[in-house]
N, CA and C atoms as a LAMMPS dump frame, in Angstrom:
ITEM: TIMESTEP
0
ITEM: NUMBER OF ATOMS
591
ITEM: BOX BOUNDS ff ff ff
-5.0000000000000000e+02 5.0000000000000000e+02
-5.0000000000000000e+02 5.0000000000000000e+02
-5.0000000000000000e+02 5.0000000000000000e+02
ITEM: ATOMS id mol type element x y z
1 1 1 N -278.657 -277.662 373.507
2 1 2 C -277.63 -278.481 372.695
3 1 3 C -278.294 -279.422 371.739
4 2 1 N -277.823 -279.424 370.661
5 2 2 C -278.267 -280.332 369.634
6 2 3 C -278.283 -281.695 369.899
7 3 1 N -279.17 -282.553 369.691
8 3 2 C -279.288 -283.977 369.843
9 3 3 C -278.144 -284.342 368.834
10 4 1 N -277.241 -285.582 369.168
11 4 2 C -276.328 -286.272 368.52
12 4 3 C -277.084 -286.935 367.133
13 5 1 N -276.533 -286.863 365.82
14 5 2 C -277.15 -287.839 365.038
15 5 3 C -277.411 -289.094 365.182
16 6 1 N -278.297 -289.932 364.913
17 6 2 C -278.498 -290.97 365.022
18 6 3 C -278.101 -292.244 363.664
19 7 1 N -277.288 -292.637 363.415
20 7 2 C -277.018 -293.758 362.353
21 7 3 C -277.412 -295.034 362.653
22 8 1 N -278.131 -295.505 361.673
23 8 2 C -278.401 -297.143 361.573
24 8 3 C -277.731 -297.651 360.707
25 9 1 N -277.019 -298.675 360.814
26 9 2 C -276.392 -299.622 359.91
27 9 3 C -277.137 -300.994 359.572
28 10 1 N -276.812 -301.333 358.327
29 10 2 C -277.552 -302.67 358.061
30 10 3 C -277.179 -302.97 356.673
31 11 1 N -277.957 -303.9 356.244
32 11 2 C -277.666 -304.363 354.855
33 11 3 C -278.923 -304.17 353.784
34 12 1 N -279.949 -303.041 354.277
35 12 2 C -281.152 -302.927 353.447
36 12 3 C -282.314 -303.87 353.882
37 13 1 N -282.302 -304.479 355.07
38 13 2 C -283.419 -305.404 355.33
39 13 3 C -284.476 -304.639 356.065
40 14 1 N -285.601 -305.288 356.361
41 14 2 C -286.748 -304.456 356.704
42 14 3 C -286.229 -304.116 358.209
43 15 1 N -285.487 -305.041 358.815
44 15 2 C -285.353 -304.662 360.309
45 15 3 C -284.316 -303.666 360.855
46 16 1 N -283.755 -303.195 359.715
47 16 2 C -282.761 -301.687 359.872
48 16 3 C -283.73 -300.754 359.059
49 17 1 N -284.045 -300.974 357.842
50 17 2 C -284.77 -299.54 356.929
51 17 3 C -285.848 -299.164 357.574
52 18 1 N -286.853 -299.914 358.107
53 18 2 C -287.809 -299.246 358.739
54 18 3 C -287.724 -298.338 359.95
55 19 1 N -286.71 -299.013 360.961
56 19 2 C -286.588 -298.207 362.255
57 19 3 C -285.553 -297.055 361.784
58 20 1 N -284.865 -296.847 360.58
59 20 2 C -284.048 -296.141 360.057
60 20 3 C -284.773 -294.909 359.675
61 21 1 N -285.687 -295.205 358.769
62 21 2 C -286.989 -294.315 358.209
63 21 3 C -287.417 -293.57 359.372
64 22 1 N -287.916 -294.246 360.379
65 22 2 C -288.708 -293.799 361.403
66 22 3 C -287.889 -292.562 362.441
67 23 1 N -286.777 -293.189 362.698
68 23 2 C -285.718 -292.302 363.914
69 23 3 C -284.329 -291.937 363.287
70 24 1 N -283.631 -292.471 362.333
71 24 2 C -282.348 -292.065 361.962
72 24 3 C -282.103 -290.816 361.118
73 25 1 N -280.984 -290.287 361.211
74 25 2 C -280.361 -289.147 360.655
75 25 3 C -280.005 -289.768 359.098
76 26 1 N -279.173 -290.791 359.403
77 26 2 C -278.384 -291.519 358.483
78 26 3 C -278.396 -293.12 358.334
79 27 1 N -278.297 -293.609 357.153
80 27 2 C -278.021 -295.161 356.999
81 27 3 C -276.92 -295.489 356.696
82 28 1 N -276.312 -296.258 357.411
83 28 2 C -274.747 -296.779 356.987
84 28 3 C -275.134 -298.431 356.257
85 29 1 N -274.761 -298.26 354.943
86 29 2 C -274.676 -299.871 354.569
87 29 3 C -273.339 -300.604 354.983
88 30 1 N -273.469 -301.559 356.059
89 30 2 C -272.435 -302.165 356.814
90 30 3 C -271.348 -302.733 355.755
91 31 1 N -270.175 -302.695 356.46
92 31 2 C -269.132 -303.036 355.548
93 31 3 C -268.914 -304.53 355.383
94 32 1 N -269.501 -305.226 356.102
95 32 2 C -269.613 -306.778 355.652
96 32 3 C -270.525 -307.224 354.262
97 33 1 N -271.118 -306.326 354.101
98 33 2 C -271.92 -306.436 353.069
99 33 3 C -270.874 -306.35 351.721
100 34 1 N -271.55 -306.753 350.543
101 34 2 C -270.382 -306.676 349.199
102 34 3 C -270.706 -305.473 348.969
103 35 1 N -269.892 -304.635 348.619
104 35 2 C -269.807 -303.066 348.485
105 35 3 C -270.933 -302.507 347.257
106 36 1 N -270.759 -303.783 346.517
107 36 2 C -271.666 -303.269 345.042
108 36 3 C -273.158 -303.662 345.445
109 37 1 N -273.605 -303.623 346.697
110 37 2 C -274.991 -303.748 346.825
111 37 3 C -275.611 -302.703 347.712
112 38 1 N -274.71 -301.644 347.715
113 38 2 C -275.123 -300.201 348.135
114 38 3 C -276.385 -299.648 347.521
115 39 1 N -276.12 -299.465 346.178
116 39 2 C -277.271 -298.823 345.612
117 39 3 C -278.741 -299.508 345.935
118 40 1 N -278.683 -300.864 345.784
119 40 2 C -280.082 -301.538 346.113
120 40 3 C -280.582 -301.379 347.863
121 41 1 N -279.54 -301.619 348.376
122 41 2 C -279.899 -301.174 350
123 41 3 C -280.336 -299.976 350.082
124 42 1 N -279.485 -298.779 349.391
125 42 2 C -280.054 -297.127 349.399
126 42 3 C -281.622 -297.35 348.932
127 43 1 N -281.857 -297.979 347.884
128 43 2 C -283.185 -297.691 347.395
129 43 3 C -284.317 -298.563 348.397
130 44 1 N -283.981 -299.741 349.036
131 44 2 C -284.758 -300.11 350.031
132 44 3 C -285.165 -299.192 351.324
133 45 1 N -284.034 -297.988 351.642
134 45 2 C -284.176 -297.406 352.541
135 45 3 C -285.19 -296.134 352.239
136 46 1 N -285.062 -295.873 350.826
137 46 2 C -286.112 -295.041 350.428
138 46 3 C -287.387 -295.166 350.332
139 47 1 N -287.422 -296.718 349.932
140 47 2 C -288.985 -297.112 350.113
141 47 3 C -289.495 -297.34 351.251
142 48 1 N -288.561 -297.449 352.369
143 48 2 C -288.88 -297.329 353.836
144 48 3 C -289.496 -296.042 354.2
145 49 1 N -288.784 -295.014 353.807
146 49 2 C -289.304 -293.716 354.273
147 49 3 C -290.546 -293.256 353.55
148 50 1 N -290.582 -293.905 352.22
149 50 2 C -292.07 -293.612 351.827
150 50 3 C -293.11 -294.1 352.471
151 51 1 N -292.933 -295.593 353.242
152 51 2 C -294.018 -296.264 353.765
153 51 3 C -294.239 -295.47 355.205
154 52 1 N -293.537 -294.739 355.918
155 52 2 C -293.435 -294.061 357.211
156 52 3 C -293.938 -292.651 356.935
157 53 1 N -294.152 -292.138 355.432
158 53 2 C -294.323 -291.045 355.235
159 53 3 C -293.19 -289.753 355.257
160 54 1 N -292.202 -290.43 355.455
161 54 2 C -291.058 -289.57 355.34
162 54 3 C -290.316 -289.007 354.417
163 55 1 N -289.757 -287.853 354.168
164 55 2 C -289.252 -287.409 352.712
165 55 3 C -287.714 -288.032 352.777
166 56 1 N -287.558 -288.938 351.595
167 56 2 C -286.318 -289.56 351.558
168 56 3 C -285.256 -288.649 351.647
169 57 1 N -285.513 -287.206 351.028
170 57 2 C -284.292 -286.339 350.97
171 57 3 C -283.794 -285.963 352.366
172 58 1 N -284.527 -286.272 353.513
173 58 2 C -284.02 -286.092 354.655
174 58 3 C -283.073 -287.015 355.241
175 59 1 N -282.758 -288.241 354.564
176 59 2 C -282.05 -289.217 355.124
177 59 3 C -280.87 -289.028 354.172
178 60 1 N -279.514 -289.174 354.902
179 60 2 C -278.268 -289.029 354.703
180 60 3 C -277.91 -290.657 354.397
181 61 1 N -277.312 -291.132 353.411
182 61 2 C -276.609 -292.285 353.486
183 61 3 C -275.262 -292.369 353.289
184 62 1 N -274.58 -293.47 353.81
185 62 2 C -273.042 -293.951 353.927
186 62 3 C -272.84 -295.338 353.641
187 63 1 N -271.669 -295.591 353.463
188 63 2 C -271.166 -296.793 353.22
189 63 3 C -269.817 -297.058 353.952
190 64 1 N -269.205 -297.759 354.536
191 64 2 C -268.188 -298.377 355.322
192 64 3 C -267.661 -299.458 354.475
193 65 1 N -266.226 -299.189 354.2
194 65 2 C -265.454 -300.41 353.507
195 65 3 C -264.157 -300.29 353.873
196 66 1 N -263.676 -301.842 354.044
197 66 2 C -262.359 -301.915 354.311
198 66 3 C -261.418 -301.397 353.086
199 67 1 N -260.342 -300.771 353.167
200 67 2 C -259.551 -300.491 352.02
201 67 3 C -258.142 -300.723 352.663
202 68 1 N -257.154 -301.094 351.425
203 68 2 C -255.915 -301.344 351.71
204 68 3 C -255.263 -300.638 350.439
205 69 1 N -254.409 -299.565 350.633
206 69 2 C -254.084 -298.821 349.534
207 69 3 C -252.492 -298.612 349.615
208 70 1 N -251.853 -298.209 348.485
209 70 2 C -250.541 -297.909 348.359
210 70 3 C -250.128 -297.14 347.265
211 71 1 N -249.133 -296.428 347.289
212 71 2 C -248.646 -295.534 346.052
213 71 3 C -248.735 -296.388 344.819
214 72 1 N -248.659 -297.586 345.016
215 72 2 C -248.486 -298.143 343.703
216 72 3 C -249.204 -299.601 344.318
217 73 1 N -249.517 -300.447 343.45
218 73 2 C -250.395 -301.789 343.644
219 73 3 C -249.475 -302.583 344.252
220 74 1 N -248.053 -302.731 344.127
221 74 2 C -247.129 -303.484 344.696
222 74 3 C -247.162 -302.95 346.275
223 75 1 N -247.132 -301.707 346.48
224 75 2 C -246.945 -301.287 347.685
225 75 3 C -248.327 -301.568 349.019
226 76 1 N -249.527 -301.637 347.828
227 76 2 C -250.938 -302.046 348.439
228 76 3 C -250.524 -303.593 348.88
229 77 1 N -249.895 -304.45 348.034
230 77 2 C -249.746 -305.905 348.285
231 77 3 C -248.966 -306.146 349.527
232 78 1 N -248.021 -305.355 349.711
233 78 2 C -247.203 -305.32 350.991
234 78 3 C -248.093 -304.893 352.241
235 79 1 N -248.86 -304.074 351.804
236 79 2 C -249.659 -303.866 353.287
237 79 3 C -250.62 -304.804 353.31
238 80 1 N -251.134 -305.577 352.501
239 80 2 C -252.007 -306.675 352.638
240 80 3 C -251.367 -307.81 353.231
241 81 1 N -250.134 -308.094 352.617
242 81 2 C -249.632 -309.265 353.668
243 81 3 C -249.22 -309.072 355.107
244 82 1 N -248.898 -307.651 355.172
245 82 2 C -248.825 -307.091 356.827
246 82 3 C -250.267 -307.311 357.548
247 83 1 N -251.271 -307.128 356.863
248 83 2 C -252.736 -307.22 357.486
249 83 3 C -252.921 -308.897 357.756
250 84 1 N -252.306 -309.755 357.016
251 84 2 C -252.557 -311.236 356.905
252 84 3 C -251.851 -311.604 357.976
253 85 1 N -250.621 -310.937 358.308
254 85 2 C -249.632 -311.611 359.293
255 85 3 C -250.129 -311.197 360.597
256 86 1 N -251.25 -310.109 360.796
257 86 2 C -251.382 -309.826 362.091
258 86 3 C -251.908 -310.987 362.994
259 87 1 N -252.506 -312.048 362.426
260 87 2 C -252.905 -313.12 363.377
261 87 3 C -252.899 -314.473 362.495
262 88 1 N -252.652 -315.49 363.365
263 88 2 C -252.831 -316.861 362.78
264 88 3 C -253.937 -317.104 361.711
265 89 1 N -253.939 -317.613 360.577
266 89 2 C -255.027 -317.889 359.605
267 89 3 C -254.957 -319.355 359.443
268 90 1 N -256.139 -320.169 359.199
269 90 2 C -256.194 -321.303 358.35
270 90 3 C -255.865 -321.284 357.049
271 91 1 N -256.298 -320.161 356.404
272 91 2 C -256.195 -320.086 354.928
273 91 3 C -254.743 -319.502 354.389
274 92 1 N -254.046 -320.011 353.153
275 92 2 C -253.049 -319.328 352.748
276 92 3 C -253.399 -317.769 352.363
277 93 1 N -252.009 -317.07 352.059
278 93 2 C -252.42 -315.518 351.918
279 93 3 C -253.142 -315.402 350.523
280 94 1 N -252.967 -316.272 349.778
281 94 2 C -253.373 -316.042 348.412
282 94 3 C -254.947 -316.502 348.549
283 95 1 N -255.202 -317.474 349.052
284 95 2 C -256.945 -317.881 349.093
285 95 3 C -257.507 -316.797 350.401
286 96 1 N -256.777 -316.489 351.28
287 96 2 C -257.517 -315.033 352.159
288 96 3 C -257.603 -313.793 351.468
289 97 1 N -256.556 -313.651 350.477
290 97 2 C -256.421 -312.203 349.529
291 97 3 C -257.62 -312.44 348.729
292 98 1 N -257.884 -313.544 347.843
293 98 2 C -259.071 -313.752 347.146
294 98 3 C -260.34 -313.621 347.606
295 99 1 N -260.665 -313.852 348.788
296 99 2 C -261.859 -313.791 349.363
297 99 3 C -262.043 -312.449 350.238
298 100 1 N -261.159 -311.753 350.688
299 100 2 C -260.931 -310.534 351.166
300 100 3 C -261.249 -309.259 350.244
301 101 1 N -260.62 -309.618 348.999
302 101 2 C -260.517 -308.391 348.138
303 101 3 C -262.157 -308.371 347.536
304 102 1 N -262.975 -309.386 347.55
305 102 2 C -264.282 -309.188 347.363
306 102 3 C -265.109 -308.003 348.362
307 103 1 N -264.567 -307.883 349.417
308 103 2 C -265.214 -307.011 350.555
309 103 3 C -264.524 -305.779 350.949
310 104 1 N -263.092 -305.612 349.893
311 104 2 C -262.345 -304.331 350.346
312 104 3 C -261.675 -303.783 349.292
313 105 1 N -261.49 -302.407 349.109
314 105 2 C -260.949 -301.628 347.983
315 105 3 C -259.437 -302.098 348.126
316 106 1 N -258.866 -302.466 346.921
317 106 2 C -257.554 -302.724 347.269
318 106 3 C -256.833 -302.1 345.932
319 107 1 N -255.672 -301.405 346.097
320 107 2 C -254.923 -301.106 344.835
321 107 3 C -254.316 -299.747 345.273
322 108 1 N -253.584 -299.204 344.202
323 108 2 C -252.778 -297.722 344.164
324 108 3 C -254.023 -296.848 344.548
325 109 1 N -253.607 -295.62 344.876
326 109 2 C -254.45 -294.515 345.179
327 109 3 C -255.344 -294.072 344.006
328 110 1 N -254.765 -294.258 342.975
329 110 2 C -255.605 -293.995 341.551
330 110 3 C -256.83 -294.958 341.555
331 111 1 N -256.324 -296.258 341.706
332 111 2 C -257.321 -297.31 341.683
333 111 3 C -258.355 -297.43 342.705
334 112 1 N -258.05 -297.045 343.997
335 112 2 C -259.192 -296.803 345.082
336 112 3 C -259.884 -295.702 344.704
337 113 1 N -259.352 -294.564 344.128
338 113 2 C -260.29 -293.183 343.973
339 113 3 C -261.288 -293.821 342.781
340 114 1 N -260.747 -294.499 341.664
341 114 2 C -261.758 -294.891 341.034
342 114 3 C -262.767 -295.653 341.375
343 115 1 N -262.46 -296.983 342.255
344 115 2 C -263.398 -297.603 342.802
345 115 3 C -264.303 -296.739 343.643
346 116 1 N -264.05 -295.945 344.175
347 116 2 C -265.02 -295.055 345.149
348 116 3 C -266.15 -294.183 344.4
349 117 1 N -265.667 -294.015 343.502
350 117 2 C -266.569 -292.775 342.374
351 117 3 C -267.878 -293.363 342.187
352 118 1 N -268.218 -294.542 341.907
353 118 2 C -269.67 -295.074 341.701
354 118 3 C -270.405 -295.11 343.164
355 119 1 N -269.692 -295.053 344.094
356 119 2 C -270.672 -294.936 345.618
357 119 3 C -270.988 -293.4 345.619
358 120 1 N -270.023 -292.435 345.333
359 120 2 C -270.625 -291.029 345.368
360 120 3 C -271.903 -290.679 344.349
361 121 1 N -271.623 -291.548 343.333
362 121 2 C -272.469 -291.276 342.151
363 121 3 C -273.723 -291.905 342.313
364 122 1 N -273.775 -293.084 343.141
365 122 2 C -274.932 -293.79 343.469
366 122 3 C -275.881 -293.174 344.514
367 123 1 N -275.084 -291.953 345.212
368 123 2 C -276.071 -291.488 346.164
369 123 3 C -275.239 -291.513 348.019
370 124 1 N -274.017 -291.994 347.821
371 124 2 C -273.33 -291.831 349.209
372 124 3 C -272.921 -290.616 349.544
373 125 1 N -273.441 -290.171 350.748
374 125 2 C -273.236 -288.763 351.229
375 125 3 C -271.976 -288.823 351.958
376 126 1 N -271.563 -290.082 352.547
377 126 2 C -270.221 -290.028 353.307
378 126 3 C -269.589 -291.596 352.891
379 127 1 N -268.242 -291.72 352.856
380 127 2 C -267.642 -292.757 352.492
381 127 3 C -266.668 -292.765 353.81
382 128 1 N -266.903 -294.212 354.2
383 128 2 C -265.747 -294.554 355.814
384 128 3 C -265.104 -295.457 354.949
385 129 1 N -263.769 -295.289 355.182
386 129 2 C -262.814 -296.111 354.727
387 129 3 C -262.202 -296.763 355.838
388 130 1 N -261.973 -298.133 355.896
389 130 2 C -261.393 -298.502 357.481
390 130 3 C -260.346 -299.396 356.727
391 131 1 N -259.25 -299.593 357.737
392 131 2 C -258.02 -300.339 357.41
393 131 3 C -257.721 -301.239 358.931
394 132 1 N -257.028 -302.377 358.744
395 132 2 C -256.742 -303.014 359.889
396 132 3 C -255.452 -303.051 360.464
397 133 1 N -254.652 -302.214 359.691
398 133 2 C -253.203 -301.996 360.404
399 133 3 C -253.478 -300.588 361.025
400 134 1 N -253.489 -300.422 362.365
401 134 2 C -253.79 -299.586 363.118
402 134 3 C -252.945 -298.42 363.248
403 135 1 N -251.57 -298.986 363.388
404 135 2 C -250.256 -298.393 363.366
405 135 3 C -249.838 -297.793 362.104
406 136 1 N -250.312 -298.042 361.246
407 136 2 C -250.122 -297.581 359.804
408 136 3 C -250.633 -296.325 358.974
409 137 1 N -250.25 -295.041 359.925
410 137 2 C -250.919 -293.936 359.757
411 137 3 C -250.426 -293.476 358.138
412 138 1 N -249.453 -294.073 357.87
413 138 2 C -249.074 -293.616 356.488
414 138 3 C -250.306 -293.683 355.313
415 139 1 N -250.961 -294.544 355.624
416 139 2 C -252.135 -295.326 354.847
417 139 3 C -253.168 -293.925 354.752
418 140 1 N -253.323 -293.379 355.903
419 140 2 C -254.139 -292.374 356.216
420 140 3 C -253.855 -290.983 355.388
421 141 1 N -252.42 -290.722 355.708
422 141 2 C -251.852 -289.638 354.956
423 141 3 C -252.029 -289.727 353.354
424 142 1 N -251.772 -291.216 352.964
425 142 2 C -251.885 -291.14 351.385
426 142 3 C -253.014 -290.981 350.703
427 143 1 N -254.011 -291.714 351.63
428 143 2 C -255.308 -291.463 350.779
429 143 3 C -256.029 -290.137 350.92
430 144 1 N -255.545 -289.225 352.196
431 144 2 C -256.018 -287.778 352.135
432 144 3 C -255.366 -287.211 351.131
433 145 1 N -254.251 -287.319 350.329
434 145 2 C -253.645 -286.553 349.241
435 145 3 C -254.524 -286.316 348.071
436 146 1 N -255.179 -287.366 347.913
437 146 2 C -255.87 -287.372 346.658
438 146 3 C -256.919 -288.08 346.448
439 147 1 N -257.481 -289.434 346.739
440 147 2 C -258.955 -289.906 346.738
441 147 3 C -259.906 -289.18 347.645
442 148 1 N -259.566 -288.731 348.838
443 148 2 C -260.772 -288.198 349.66
444 148 3 C -261.12 -286.689 349.201
445 149 1 N -260.503 -285.801 348.742
446 149 2 C -260.806 -284.658 348.092
447 149 3 C -261.522 -284.835 347.099
448 150 1 N -260.927 -285.725 346.205
449 150 2 C -261.269 -285.899 344.732
450 150 3 C -262.967 -286.52 344.837
451 151 1 N -262.903 -287.462 345.798
452 151 2 C -264.319 -288.134 345.792
453 151 3 C -265.256 -287.173 346.52
454 152 1 N -265.209 -286.235 347.4
455 152 2 C -265.827 -285.433 347.79
456 152 3 C -266.374 -284.227 346.988
457 153 1 N -265.439 -283.985 345.972
458 153 2 C -265.672 -283.017 344.756
459 153 3 C -266.641 -283.7 343.912
460 154 1 N -266.492 -284.905 343.451
461 154 2 C -267.441 -285.793 342.538
462 154 3 C -268.7 -285.654 343.367
463 155 1 N -268.788 -286.011 344.667
464 155 2 C -270.189 -286.106 345.165
465 155 3 C -270.777 -284.794 345.397
466 156 1 N -270.349 -283.597 345.51
467 156 2 C -270.799 -282.309 345.583
468 156 3 C -271.429 -282.175 344.04
469 157 1 N -270.877 -282.578 343.015
470 157 2 C -271.028 -282.149 341.514
471 157 3 C -272.216 -283.131 341.436
472 158 1 N -272.328 -284.393 341.616
473 158 2 C -273.179 -285.259 341.613
474 158 3 C -274.406 -284.746 342.372
475 159 1 N -274.577 -284.176 343.407
476 159 2 C -275.696 -283.833 344.353
477 159 3 C -276.258 -282.523 343.347
478 160 1 N -275.382 -281.679 343.021
479 160 2 C -275.875 -280.639 342.459
480 160 3 C -276.499 -280.676 341.078
481 161 1 N -276.078 -281.808 340.323
482 161 2 C -276.667 -282.096 339.067
483 161 3 C -278.047 -282.735 339.136
484 162 1 N -278.229 -283.181 340.514
485 162 2 C -279.444 -283.839 340.68
486 162 3 C -280.542 -282.628 341.288
487 163 1 N -279.904 -281.378 341.695
488 163 2 C -280.731 -280.441 342.051
489 163 3 C -280.972 -280.939 343.645
490 164 1 N -280.138 -281.408 344.153
491 164 2 C -280.21 -281.711 345.773
492 164 3 C -279.207 -280.835 346.396
493 165 1 N -279.259 -280.106 347.055
494 165 2 C -278.202 -279.363 347.819
495 165 3 C -277.633 -279.789 348.901
496 166 1 N -277.905 -281.058 349.459
497 166 2 C -277.497 -281.489 350.425
498 166 3 C -276.245 -282.312 349.89
499 167 1 N -275.082 -281.423 349.692
500 167 2 C -273.771 -282.006 349.278
501 167 3 C -273.232 -282.946 350.283
502 168 1 N -272.543 -283.775 349.736
503 168 2 C -271.784 -284.531 350.702
504 168 3 C -271.088 -283.696 351.805
505 169 1 N -270.634 -283.939 353.091
506 169 2 C -270.102 -283.408 354.132
507 169 3 C -268.689 -283.752 354.281
508 170 1 N -268.738 -285.071 354.205
509 170 2 C -267.056 -285.586 354.517
510 170 3 C -266.905 -286.931 353.903
511 171 1 N -265.696 -287.266 353.87
512 171 2 C -265.3 -288.433 353.173
513 171 3 C -264.182 -288.678 354.375
514 172 1 N -264.474 -290.202 355.046
515 172 2 C -263.577 -290.382 356.29
516 172 3 C -262.644 -291.755 356.044
517 173 1 N -261.516 -291.589 356.392
518 173 2 C -260.606 -292.652 356.577
519 173 3 C -260.725 -293.259 357.71
520 174 1 N -261.16 -294.411 358.344
521 174 2 C -261.187 -294.791 359.67
522 174 3 C -260.329 -295.947 359.76
523 175 1 N -259.736 -296.172 360.967
524 175 2 C -259.297 -297.07 361.647
525 175 3 C -259.765 -297.426 363.05
526 176 1 N -260.363 -298.407 363.214
527 176 2 C -261.17 -298.829 364.583
528 176 3 C -262.3 -297.955 364.871
529 177 1 N -262.395 -297.399 365.949
530 177 2 C -264.049 -296.677 366.008
531 177 3 C -263.92 -295.482 365.533
532 178 1 N -264.857 -295.001 364.886
533 178 2 C -264.953 -293.732 364.049
534 178 3 C -265.318 -292.414 364.949
535 179 1 N -265.427 -292.832 366.42
536 179 2 C -265.456 -291.533 367.366
537 179 3 C -264.388 -291.077 367.579
538 180 1 N -263.117 -291.341 367.141
539 180 2 C -261.693 -290.84 367.268
540 180 3 C -261.43 -289.817 365.976
541 181 1 N -261.074 -288.853 365.939
542 181 2 C -260.454 -288.155 364.8
543 181 3 C -259.242 -287.718 364.915
544 182 1 N -258.265 -287.744 364.417
545 182 2 C -257.086 -287.229 364.441
546 182 3 C -256.287 -287.403 362.995
547 183 1 N -255.577 -286.411 363.027
548 183 2 C -254.303 -286.513 361.937
549 183 3 C -253.325 -287.134 361.985
550 184 1 N -252.823 -287.376 362.89
551 184 2 C -251.846 -288.112 363.281
552 184 3 C -251.889 -288.711 364.626
553 185 1 N -252.091 -289.552 365.074
554 185 2 C -252.177 -290.006 366.52
555 185 3 C -251.169 -291.288 366.74
556 186 1 N -249.803 -291.138 366.839
557 186 2 C -248.81 -292.195 366.879
558 186 3 C -249.137 -293.056 368.258
559 187 1 N -248.909 -294.265 367.948
560 187 2 C -248.93 -294.958 369.315
561 187 3 C -250.218 -295.738 369.82
562 188 1 N -251.173 -295.019 369.373
563 188 2 C -252.538 -295.465 369.656
564 188 3 C -253.52 -295.573 368.559
565 189 1 N -254.218 -296.364 368.687
566 189 2 C -255.412 -296.774 367.766
567 189 3 C -256.876 -296.711 368.645
568 190 1 N -258.041 -296.427 367.932
569 190 2 C -258.195 -295.989 366.483
570 190 3 C -257.803 -294.635 365.996
571 191 1 N -257.61 -294.391 364.848
572 191 2 C -257.404 -293.158 364.408
573 191 3 C -258.196 -292.882 363.243
574 192 1 N -258.627 -291.538 363.056
575 192 2 C -259.673 -291.449 361.692
576 192 3 C -259.336 -290.045 361.189
577 193 1 N -259.208 -289.96 359.87
578 193 2 C -259.014 -288.668 359.372
579 193 3 C -260.279 -288.25 358.594
580 194 1 N -260.669 -287.145 358.721
581 194 2 C -262.035 -286.828 358.142
582 194 3 C -261.687 -285.417 357.363
583 195 1 N -262.267 -285.485 356.169
584 195 2 C -262.139 -284.224 355.207
585 195 3 C -263.666 -283.665 354.883
586 196 1 N -263.673 -282.38 355.142
587 196 2 C -265.071 -282.051 354.843
588 196 3 C -265.07 -280.847 353.659
589 197 1 N -266.304 -281.229 352.928
590 197 2 C -266.302 -280.178 351.934
591 197 3 C -266.621 -278.794 352.157
């Protein structure tokens, strides 16, 4: 039986990049980092691979990002308000949204797809999109219709342009623990939908 893949997550610091270079199959840039930090974190992992004598081409890269999506921007805003209302908060909605939008993808399906493209182009082999409304499975279905297949295709084309045949294998929409996979799993969480190229 093959061994399960080892994924190390972090922000590209030596405490995670060196163990990943030695032992991991995949490095995941943690969702609580600013997503735009992904290329720099990826580069530091590549440098760590060189330090330990590992071929960087054998390392997969992923990023996990919180995401709020709607068919329209207004619908996405409604979902943001529902997430805000999940628990009591000290901040007003406007202040919470201003801060959280720095770490989340937000907007219509087309806007989210456009925001994901740079990660595929920067070398992400897998994109994990997380949302906080575990019972809102319509969001999972919504993003599966356009952004996920489109980003998978973009990633494949990017890898082939680099003459690297390790094309991305999946784009995942995750709610809660990524160990569960379901297309529709009502009344329970977590739920994950994964699309494979």
